[in-house]
C-alpha positions as CSV (number, residue, x, y, z in Angstrom):
1,M,30.4,48.3,-6.6
2,P,32.6,50.7,-8.5
3,Y,31.7,54.4,-8.1
4,L,33.8,57.3,-9.3
5,T,34.5,59.0,-6.1
6,G,36.6,62.0,-6.8
7,C,38.7,64.2,-9.2
8,Q,41.8,66.3,-8.9
9,F,40.2,69.3,-7.2
10,F,38.3,67.0,-4.8
11,A,41.7,65.8,-3.6
12,E,42.4,69.4,-2.7
13,N,39.0,70.4,-1.5
14,G,37.3,67.3,-0.2
15,A,33.8,67.0,1.3
16,G,33.5,69.4,4.2
17,A,36.6,71.4,3.4
18,Q,36.5,75.1,3.4
19,P,37.1,76.9,0.1
20,R,40.3,79.0,-0.2
21,T,38.6,81.8,-2.2
22,P,37.3,84.9,-0.5
23,R,33.8,84.9,0.9
24,A,32.5,87.3,-1.7
25,S,33.5,85.1,-4.6
26,Q,32.2,82.0,-2.8
27,K,28.6,83.3,-3.0
28,K,28.8,83.8,-6.7
29,S,30.5,80.5,-7.5
30,S,28.5,77.3,-8.0
31,I,29.1,74.2,-5.9
32,N,30.7,71.4,-7.8
33,V,29.4,67.9,-7.0
34,N,30.3,64.4,-8.1
35,V,27.1,62.6,-8.7
36,A,26.4,58.9,-9.1
37,I,23.2,56.9,-10.0
38,A,21.9,54.6,-7.3
39,K,22.3,50.9,-8.2
40,T,21.5,47.6,-6.5
41,G,24.4,45.3,-5.6
42,T,26.0,43.4,-2.8
43,I,28.3,44.7,-0.1
44,Q,30.8,41.8,-0.1
45,E,32.3,39.9,-3.0
46,P,31.3,36.3,-3.0
47,R,33.8,34.2,-1.1
48,E,35.5,31.3,-2.9
49,Y,35.9,27.9,-1.2
50,P,38.7,25.6,-2.5
51,G,38.1,21.9,-3.2
52,T,38.8,19.1,-5.7
53,T,36.5,17.2,-8.0
54,K,35.3,13.7,-7.4
55,P,33.0,11.3,-9.2
56,F,29.4,11.7,-8.2
57,R,29.4,8.1,-7.1
58,E,32.1,5.4,-6.5
59,V,31.5,1.7,-6.5
60,S,33.9,-1.0,-5.3
61,L,33.5,-4.2,-7.3
62,R,34.4,-7.0,-4.8
63,A,34.7,-10.7,-5.2
64,Q,32.1,-12.9,-3.5
65,I,34.3,-16.0,-3.7
66,E,37.9,-16.8,-3.1
67,G,40.2,-17.6,-6.0
68,R,42.9,-16.5,-8.4
69,L,42.1,-13.6,-10.7
70,L,42.3,-15.2,-14.1
71,K,41.4,-12.4,-16.4
72,L,40.7,-8.6,-16.3
73,N,39.0,-7.2,-19.4
74,V,39.4,-3.5,-18.7
75,D,42.1,-1.1,-17.6
76,V,42.2,2.2,-15.6
77,G,40.4,5.0,-17.5
78,D,38.2,2.6,-19.6
79,T,34.5,3.4,-19.9
80,V,32.2,0.5,-19.0
81,R,28.5,-0.2,-19.3
82,Q,26.2,-1.7,-16.8
83,G,26.2,-5.5,-17.1
84,Q,29.5,-5.7,-18.9
85,I,31.8,-8.6,-17.8
86,L,34.9,-7.0,-16.4
87,A,36.8,-9.8,-14.7
88,Q,36.9,-13.6,-14.2
89,I,38.0,-15.6,-11.1
90,D,39.3,-19.2,-11.3
91,D,36.2,-21.4,-10.8
92,A,37.8,-24.9,-11.1
93,L,37.0,-25.8,-7.5
94,L,33.5,-24.4,-7.8
95,L,32.9,-26.5,-11.0
96,T,34.0,-29.6,-9.1
97,A,31.6,-28.8,-6.3
98,V,28.7,-28.4,-8.8
99,N,29.5,-31.8,-10.4
100,E,29.6,-33.6,-7.0
101,A,26.4,-32.0,-5.9
102,Q,24.7,-33.1,-9.2
103,A,26.0,-36.7,-8.7
104,E,24.6,-36.8,-5.2
105,L,21.3,-35.4,-6.5
106,A,21.1,-38.2,-9.1
107,A,21.6,-40.8,-6.4
108,L,18.9,-39.3,-4.3
109,E,16.5,-39.1,-7.2
110,S,17.2,-42.9,-7.8
111,E,16.2,-43.6,-4.1
112,V,13.0,-41.7,-4.7
113,A,12.2,-43.9,-7.7
114,Q,13.0,-47.1,-5.7
115,A,10.7,-45.9,-2.9
116,Q,7.9,-45.1,-5.3
117,N,8.3,-48.6,-6.8
118,Q,8.0,-50.1,-3.3
119,V,4.7,-48.2,-2.9
120,S,3.5,-49.7,-6.2
121,N,4.4,-53.2,-5.1
122,A,2.6,-52.7,-1.7
123,K,-0.5,-51.5,-3.4
124,A,-0.4,-54.6,-5.7
125,R,-0.1,-56.9,-2.7
126,K,-3.0,-55.2,-1.1
127,R,-5.2,-55.8,-4.1
128,Q,-4.2,-59.4,-4.1
129,A,-5.0,-59.7,-0.3
130,Q,-8.3,-58.0,-0.9
131,L,-9.3,-60.5,-3.6
132,E,-8.2,-63.4,-1.4
133,F,-10.2,-62.0,1.5
134,E,-13.3,-61.7,-0.6
135,Q,-13.0,-65.3,-1.8
136,A,-12.4,-66.5,1.7
137,Q,-15.6,-64.8,2.8
138,I,-17.6,-66.5,0.0
139,D,-16.1,-69.9,0.9
140,A,-16.8,-69.4,4.6
141,A,-20.5,-68.6,3.9
142,R,-20.8,-71.7,1.5
143,F,-19.2,-74.0,4.0
144,K,-21.5,-72.8,6.8
145,T,-24.5,-73.6,4.6
146,L,-23.2,-77.0,3.9
147,Q,-22.5,-77.7,7.6
148,E,-26.0,-76.6,8.5
149,A,-27.3,-79.1,5.8
150,G,-25.2,-81.8,7.3
151,A,-23.1,-82.2,4.2
152,I,-19.9,-81.4,5.9
153,S,-18.6,-81.4,9.4
154,Q,-18.5,-78.5,11.8
155,Q,-14.7,-78.5,11.8
156,E,-14.5,-77.9,8.1
157,A,-16.9,-75.0,8.4
158,E,-14.7,-73.5,11.2
159,L,-11.6,-73.9,9.1
160,A,-13.2,-71.8,6.4
161,Q,-14.1,-69.1,8.9
162,T,-10.5,-69.0,10.1
163,A,-9.2,-68.7,6.6
164,A,-11.5,-65.7,6.0
165,A,-10.2,-63.9,9.2
166,T,-6.6,-64.5,8.1
167,A,-7.3,-63.0,4.7
168,Q,-8.8,-59.9,6.3
169,Q,-5.7,-59.5,8.5
170,N,-3.5,-59.7,5.3
171,V,-5.5,-56.8,3.8
172,V,-4.9,-54.7,6.9
173,A,-1.2,-55.5,6.9
174,A,-0.9,-54.6,3.2
175,T,-2.6,-51.2,3.9
176,K,-0.1,-50.4,6.6
177,Q,2.7,-51.4,4.3
178,I,1.5,-48.9,1.7
179,S,1.5,-46.1,4.3
180,T,5.0,-47.0,5.4
181,E,6.3,-47.0,1.8
182,E,4.6,-43.7,1.0
183,K,6.4,-42.1,4.0
184,A,9.7,-43.4,2.8
185,V,8.9,-41.7,-0.6
186,T,8.2,-38.4,1.2
187,V,11.5,-38.6,3.1
188,A,13.4,-39.4,-0.1
189,Q,11.8,-36.5,-1.9
190,G,12.8,-34.1,0.9
191,R,16.4,-35.2,0.5
192,V,16.1,-34.5,-3.2
193,K,14.8,-31.0,-2.6
194,A,17.6,-30.3,-0.2
195,Q,20.2,-31.5,-2.6
196,Q,18.6,-29.5,-5.4
197,A,19.1,-26.4,-3.2
198,V,22.8,-27.4,-2.8
199,V,23.2,-27.7,-6.5
200,A,21.6,-24.3,-7.1
201,Q,23.8,-22.7,-4.5
202,N,26.9,-24.2,-6.0
203,R,25.9,-23.0,-9.4
204,E,25.2,-19.6,-8.1
205,R,28.6,-19.5,-6.4
206,Q,30.1,-20.6,-9.7
207,S,28.4,-17.6,-11.4
208,Y,30.3,-15.3,-9.0
209,A,33.4,-16.1,-10.9
210,L,32.3,-13.6,-13.6
211,L,32.2,-10.0,-12.3
212,A,29.9,-7.6,-14.2
213,A,29.7,-3.8,-14.0
214,P,26.9,-2.7,-11.6
215,M,26.6,0.7,-13.3
216,N,27.9,2.9,-16.2
217,G,31.1,4.5,-15.3
218,I,34.9,4.8,-15.6
219,V,37.5,2.4,-14.2
220,L,39.4,4.1,-11.4
221,E,41.5,1.3,-9.9
222,I,42.3,-2.3,-10.7
223,T,43.9,-5.5,-9.3
224,E,46.4,-7.1,-11.6
225,P,45.5,-10.6,-12.9
226,G,47.2,-13.5,-11.1
227,N,46.6,-12.2,-7.6
228,L,44.7,-14.3,-5.1
229,I,41.4,-12.7,-4.3
230,T,39.7,-13.4,-1.0
231,A,35.9,-13.3,-0.5
232,G,35.1,-9.6,-0.1
233,G,38.4,-8.4,-1.6
234,E,38.3,-5.5,-4.1
235,V,38.9,-6.3,-7.7
236,L,38.4,-2.9,-9.2
237,R,36.7,0.5,-8.5
238,L,34.3,2.4,-10.7
239,G,33.4,6.0,-10.8
240,D,30.2,7.6,-12.1
241,F,31.2,10.8,-13.9
242,S,27.8,11.7,-15.3
243,R,27.9,14.3,-12.6
244,V,30.9,15.6,-10.5
245,K,30.9,16.7,-6.9
246,V,33.1,19.0,-5.0
247,N,33.4,18.8,-1.2
248,I,34.3,22.1,0.5
249,P,35.0,22.9,4.2
250,V,32.8,25.6,5.6
251,S,32.9,27.2,9.0
252,D,29.8,27.0,11.2
253,K,29.3,30.7,10.9
254,E,29.3,30.6,7.1
255,L,27.1,27.5,7.1
256,A,24.1,29.6,8.2
257,N,24.0,31.1,4.7
258,I,24.1,27.8,2.9
259,R,21.2,25.4,2.3
260,V,20.6,22.2,0.3
261,G,19.4,23.1,-3.2
262,Q,21.2,26.5,-3.2
263,S,22.8,27.5,-6.5
264,A,26.6,27.7,-6.7
265,S,29.3,28.6,-9.2
266,V,32.2,26.3,-9.6
267,S,35.4,27.5,-11.3
268,L,37.8,24.9,-12.6
269,D,41.5,25.7,-13.0
270,A,41.9,22.9,-15.6
271,F,39.5,24.8,-17.9
272,A,41.1,28.2,-17.6
273,G,38.9,29.2,-14.7
274,K,35.7,28.4,-16.6
275,S,32.7,28.5,-14.3
276,V,30.0,25.8,-14.2
277,A,26.6,26.2,-12.5
278,G,26.2,23.8,-9.7
279,Q,23.9,23.0,-6.7
280,V,24.4,22.1,-3.1
281,T,23.3,18.5,-2.8
282,R,24.4,17.6,0.8
283,I,25.5,19.2,4.0
284,S,27.4,16.9,6.4
285,P,25.5,16.4,9.7
286,E,28.8,16.6,11.7
287,A,31.9,18.8,11.6
288,D,35.4,17.6,11.0
289,A,37.1,17.1,14.3
290,E,40.5,18.5,13.1
291,Q,39.4,21.4,10.9
292,L,36.3,22.2,13.0
293,K,34.5,22.8,9.7
294,V,31.5,21.2,8.1
295,F,31.8,19.7,4.6
296,V,29.3,20.9,2.0
297,E,28.8,18.8,-1.2
298,V,28.3,20.8,-4.5
299,T,27.3,18.8,-7.6
300,I,27.9,20.0,-11.2
301,P,26.7,18.4,-14.5
302,N,29.3,16.5,-16.6
303,S,27.3,15.2,-19.6
304,N,30.3,15.2,-21.9
305,G,32.6,13.5,-19.3
306,R,35.4,16.1,-19.7
307,I,35.6,16.8,-16.0
308,G,37.8,14.2,-14.3
309,S,38.7,13.5,-10.7
310,G,41.1,15.4,-8.5
311,L,40.9,18.7,-10.4
312,R,41.2,21.9,-8.4
313,A,37.9,23.8,-8.1
314,R,36.8,27.0,-6.4
315,V,33.1,27.3,-5.3
316,S,31.2,30.5,-4.7
317,F,27.6,30.9,-3.7
318,A,24.9,33.2,-5.0
319,P,23.6,35.7,-2.4
320,T,20.7,34.4,-0.4
321,T,19.4,37.9,0.4
322,S,17.6,40.3,-2.0
323,L,19.8,42.9,-3.7
324,R,19.7,46.4,-2.2
325,V,20.9,49.9,-3.2
326,V,24.6,50.2,-2.3
327,I,26.3,53.6,-2.1
328,P,29.8,54.8,-1.1
329,E,30.2,55.9,2.5
330,T,31.4,59.3,1.3
331,A,27.8,60.0,0.2
332,L,26.5,59.9,3.8
333,Q,25.9,63.4,5.3
334,G,25.6,64.6,8.9
335,R,23.4,67.5,10.0
336,E,22.3,70.0,7.5
337,G,25.2,72.3,6.6
338,D,27.7,69.6,7.9
339,T,29.2,67.0,5.7
340,G,30.1,64.6,8.4
341,K,29.5,61.0,7.4
342,G,27.2,60.0,10.3
343,K,27.9,56.4,9.4
344,P,26.7,53.4,11.4
345,G,28.9,51.0,13.2
346,D,30.5,48.2,11.2
347,G,27.9,45.6,10.3
348,E,25.1,47.5,12.2
349,E,21.6,47.2,10.8
350,S,18.8,49.8,10.6
351,S,21.0,52.9,11.3
352,E,19.9,56.3,10.1
353,G,21.7,58.6,7.7
354,R,21.2,61.3,5.1
355,V,22.2,61.8,1.5
356,F,21.7,64.6,-1.0
357,V,19.5,63.7,-3.9
358,V,20.0,65.6,-7.2
359,T,16.9,67.0,-8.9
360,N,16.4,69.2,-11.9
361,E,14.0,72.1,-11.9
362,G,14.1,73.8,-15.3
363,D,17.7,74.8,-16.0
364,K,18.7,74.5,-12.4
365,T,20.2,71.5,-10.8
366,Q,19.5,71.3,-7.1
367,V,20.1,69.0,-4.2
368,N,17.6,67.9,-1.6
369,V,18.5,66.3,1.7
370,R,16.9,62.9,2.3
371,S,16.9,60.6,5.3
372,V,17.8,57.0,4.5
373,R,17.8,53.8,6.5
374,L,21.1,52.0,6.4
375,G,22.1,48.4,6.6
376,T,25.4,46.6,6.7
377,R,28.7,48.3,5.7
378,D,31.8,46.9,4.2
379,N,34.6,47.7,1.7
380,D,33.8,51.5,2.1
381,N,30.2,50.9,0.9
382,V,26.9,50.8,2.8
383,E,23.5,49.3,2.0
384,V,20.5,51.5,1.8
385,I,17.4,49.6,3.1
386,S,15.0,52.4,2.3
387,G,14.9,56.1,1.3
388,L,16.8,55.8,-2.0
389,Q,15.5,54.0,-5.1
390,P,17.6,52.5,-7.9
391,G,18.0,55.1,-10.7
392,E,18.0,58.1,-8.5
393,R,21.0,60.4,-8.6
394,F,22.9,61.3,-5.4
395,V,25.9,63.3,-4.4
396,I,29.1,61.4,-3.6
397,R,31.4,64.4,-2.9
398,S,31.0,68.2,-3.1
399,S,33.5,71.0,-3.4
400,K,31.7,72.9,-0.5
401,P,29.4,72.0,2.3
402,L,25.8,71.5,1.0
403,K,22.5,72.6,2.3
404,D,19.0,71.5,1.3
405,G,18.0,73.3,-1.9
406,D,21.5,74.3,-3.0
407,T,22.1,74.8,-6.7
408,V,24.9,72.7,-7.9
409,R,27.0,72.0,-10.9
410,L,27.8,68.4,-11.9
411,S,31.4,67.5,-12.4
412,V,32.6,66.0,-15.7
413,I,33.0,62.6,-14.1
414,S,29.4,62.5,-12.7
415,E,27.1,59.8,-14.0
C-alpha cells in the first residue's frame, strides 16, 4: 500500500534523530510529523501463475469401423453443430454384408412359411382321421347289433371293431404329427429372429460410415481423406470453446490457499493484458512427478468465442482472508519517548506494538500513544489486527522523538 513516508527534512532528521538546534529553541519549536490515514489492504501483491488456454472440453471423433476415409466435410477451425455429418467412410463391404444378411433372412422366412404349411396339412389329416374314426365307431356298433340278431357272422362284427381301433390310432398319429410340425415352425422362427438381429447389426455397422458431431465445437485436428481408417482410429478432434480453461502449476505450500470455486483473475497477453474473471473448477488429486507441483484448473467464460487455444495467460487469486489495516513499519514505536520500531519477527502473528494516533482538541493537534496487535509483515508494511481502525490518522515519521500528549504540526505531505 503506497504511503508517503518522508520529505526532505526527514531525510536529515529521521524518526528518533536528535535535533541539531539548541535545547532552548527545541522547547519552543513544534514537532513536525508525517501523518497517514489508516486503510485496509493486503500485505503481499497477488502472485501471478503462468499458463496457456485450452478448450473447456476436447472430444476425439473416432471410427467404429475399418475403411477408407471417402469424404471430410469440414476443415481445421470450422465451427460445427451437434449432429452435423462431418465425415464418411467407404461402406461398400458393409453394404454387401447387409444384402447377404437380408437374402439369408428371406430364405429363413420361406422355411418358416413351409413349416407353417406342414402344420396346416397335419391338422387337415387329423380332421380326416377323426371323421373316419367316428364313422368306424358307428359301423362297429351297427355290425355288433346285426351279429347279435344273427344277421351277420361274428367275424364280420370283429372286422368292424378292428377297423374302428385302427381309425383311432390314425387320430393319435395325426395329433403327434401336428406337434412335431409346430416344433419345426418354432425352430424356424428362432432362426429368423437370429438372422433379423444379424441384419440389424449389419445395418447399424453401415450407419457407422457417417460420422456426426457429438457436440457443438470447433475442429482442432483432421485426418486427410483417402487414408485408411482402422476401427478406433481418430478421424478428427473437436474443442468446446464456450468456456476456456487454464491449467497452472502450484506448489503444495501455495495450494493451501486455493480451493475449488474460488474466484480468480486471468490476464491474457493476446488481448493487451485484459483481465477476465474466472473460477477454480478442479484441483488435481496428485502432484506432477517432475515439477513436484499440483495443477489447478481455472475456467473463464468465452461466450463470444474470441479466446482460442494456446494463448499465454497469467492467473492471480483473490485473497482468501479478510482485509486488515496495513501500516508502514516506520509507524511502529518503542517505549514512550523512544522511537524504536519494536517490530515483530518476519511473518510472526499476534505481536504487540505501539503507534501514535493523531487527535484534534480545539486548535491543537496532539498525538496519543496506542497499543496495537500486529500480524504478518512484508514489503516494509505490517498488518494491524486490532487497536487501529480504518480512517484514523497515525504518525509515520516525526522530526523529534514523541511522547504521549505531545502537540504536533502536520507536514505538507500528510494525508
